[in-house]
C-alpha angles and dihedrals in degrees: 000000000000122000134225136166139214123194119202126180126191091229097045100090133155104198145301109289114243105224088219090079084081093061127128140199139242116188128180088252131119114325097332092110107013107051090005116064092354127050116143112205094030113130088241096047117122126217090283095047096256117138112247093199089058090046090054091057092044090053091055089058091056092216111190098192136020121200113224153221096353175051115140088346092070095062090073099030125118105205091205088068089067100057135066128040110350093225090058097050116109126242109231138191110245108216092189095067102011093243137112124259116210095187089220086136111047142155098301094045094048092047089054091049091050091052090051087051091050088240138124125233120246100199125204120208125210111254092160110070091003132044149191096322095057089043095056091043095057091049088054090048094050104035113022113099097225146282096091132091100259098034089052088049088057091050091049088051091059106269110107093170119064118254090229095209104184104181122062135179116217096222128304134273093333091171090067120098087212088066121099106252093005111198140204117249092258094048092048095043091054096049092043091053094049093045090048092052093050095043091052091046087059093045117007091188096070127101123221134210119206119208115259124185118313090234141335093268093065109116090228096049108137097013089060092056092045095053097038092051091044086063103039109018095114095053104041132070104201141018120219131238124194126189137161127183132204140183105215092150092053092234101151098184091049092045093052090053093060093098086072087065089052090053091051090048091054094047092048094052091045088054091051092049091051092047090056090045088056094044091053094042086233126168091206121098113211116218133202134258110197089192099165123042138137146103110291128169111085097089101043098104092040091054092054090054092049092053091049093053106031113023121167098018123128123263099000113189095255130161092009098159114185104217124217133202097271089053088059091053093054091045087054091053091048090053090050089052089059091049092051090050096045091128090071108012103078100157132035130168123200104221108251139003110201130027096327107090084320145152090228125059131189139187116221105255090000145069138330127219144171121253122218093264090058092079104057089044092051093046093049093045094049100038103023099077128110121039128354111232124211102246113200105206123196107188139149111259140213137202126232137174098284104021140047129207096016109179113235088214113058113185147167132179139206137189121213125215090259091060096255117139127216123196118196115199140177121195105209094186113116096213115007130086117215132222098217119199113204115193109205103195121193095352095113123233111339137184130204100248097178143000111198114193131193111190140142129179090226115062089200095054115130139187121242137181089260094044105027096158099050089112108028138136121274135177110284125227092259120195144214137291120220111183106311096339122090118195112203131181110234111193122222114275098007145137112224135190114194114190118194122190130194117254112233 
């Protein structure tokens, strides 16, 4: 059995964890809305048409924010289409995903769903085909108490009280040529700055996210952030990061190392933000919103066939990745990356929540089940609150195609307000178990209250409606505590949650 060590100290902290790093995303794409959260006539539908079985799974994830309504969709979206009597709302062609949008679920309906989910809405405005005027108008519609054109329109449409949406995205992936009305960095930075000014004039309490690069492979990555922030730094609060990973070559060790790329991405964008801060002699520190992230590659060929056969229909089954066990391991490492960067990553949105590259899957008219990636997200969201601790990890390493010195043991740690400590850990080794020593310095006497383990002998194992618990958490082997050192057995290829509680 191999050995590794983690040192934790009560005083070695990174930052308070913003709960919004456990956010998610619902776009008007595929079956995320229609057939996902909303299916009137389903046996589990509530009085509004929202599926209660889906809501039950969402509640387990404890998601504090949900980004909406896009995504690429938002760059061609007229928000006015989504309010007013449902029977009067227009059906539109969606050029982002080559489908048709009925607008049966709109702003009011989604706001009600979010409240039922005990979540807040993170709303994206259209800075593609629309601009600053439409952006300030929807803030007025959502947040102004009344007595103005758009706030009175909201009241007429049945919502006397403001929605009080506090977090707004200034467009989506505007560096991407696939985006409707794609812009250069200068063009986008200018419109983002003007929209930000006007939106905050309407409601000074809101926070705004500027579009960063769509991913690290964009040819303008870095220069995009520099020029955009040069234009809008003073009026925005966050810059976005988006990143998806795949394993088309079936290289499991290389795939599981991809979170190292995410860590580099974060550090690079932090450096750019701080460079602009210095250039502008600003006292404001800009933080990060990693508002799209996940594994995404399984459904690519399937989507191309769907578009060939069934273009322009409503709620096509697009981006329905079926996640396997190794995907769950990488998702766990990505979540730990956010925890370790809690000083600058304040928002993150798993893309997406239901059916579309999602932890939750449904069948129209049928069941609902959790995919493999559901479990690390749930564990981190439930147990990863409080303060991020600086975990010093001493682990054997390996090399792969794209990375060198990849630690077999990937870990992060948190301390809750009650003094309990949680260590999250992925063992990336294909074959070897680890004896992991965890030194708990200055925490007082602790006991191992729980060891949650996610493991499967087949890295390609999946969950299905007929076999929803094929990959599911079990009790881990645990270990012993001698003084302030706990020694825990960490099985090969596993996600682990180690919960330590103070002894009275």
